[in-house]
N, C-alpha and C positions, 0 to 999 in steps of 0.2 A: 802821555807821550814822553820817550826818553831821548835826550840827545848824547851822542858820543862821537868822539873823533875816530878816525879810520885806524889808527895804531892800537886803540883800547879795543876797538871793535875785533880787530885781527887777533888780539891776545885773548879775548874772551867771548869768542863767537858762540861756543856751546852754551855759554851762561845766557847770552842774548837770545839765542833761538828758544831757550826753555822759558825765558820771561816772556817772549812773544806769544809763545804758545799757551802759556798759562794765563795769562792775563788778557789776551787779544788786544793788547796796545801796539802800537807801532814804535819803532826805533828809527830815529834820523841818524845817519852816519854824516859826519862832516870831515872836510879836509881843508886846512888853513882857514877855519872859522866860517866856511861856506857849506851848506847842505849839498851833498853829492848823491846820496842814495837813501832809501827807506827799507828797513826791514819789517815785514808784516806777516801775519799768520797766513797761511794758505787755507781758503775756504773751498771745500770740494762742492761742486755743483750738484744739488740734490735733484733738480728737474729732470723728468725722464728724457731720454735722448729723443729727439725729433729726427726722424727718417724723412728722405725725400730731399727736396732742395728747389732751387729757381725754376729747374725744368719740369718738376713734377706737374702732370696733367697736360704738359704742352707736346710731348712726344708720345708716339705709339709705335709699336713693332707691327709691321704688316704680317699677316699670314704667309707663310712659306719662306720667311726670312732665313732661317737656317737649313734650308733645303740645300743639297748639293747639286750645282749645274754639272752634269756628266761631261760635257764637252769641255768645260773649263779644267775639270778635274783630270780627265784623261790627257790633256795638252801638258799638264804638270809632269806626268809619268811617262809620256811617250815622245815627247819632243826633245830634241837636243838643245842645250843651252847655247851653243854656238852653231849657227848654221852652216852647212860645208860649203866651203869656197869652191867657186867655179873656174 
């Protein structure tokens, strides 16, 4: 583990990133003698993506869900938005 201050980290970020990448070690960045951040290598998740979720198996779509109701469809195209005033 390497420790550096924020001004050195800013001046040599490329070098620090290369160090982290090659050694897989972390770098602690400090400010005024106190740790404030950690620079570490990114690890790509190699596990296969899981599809589904918390609702999987709990919800079902009923037959006819996507059928068009002619009465509702007709009202969209034949009715006026604002009724005529009397």
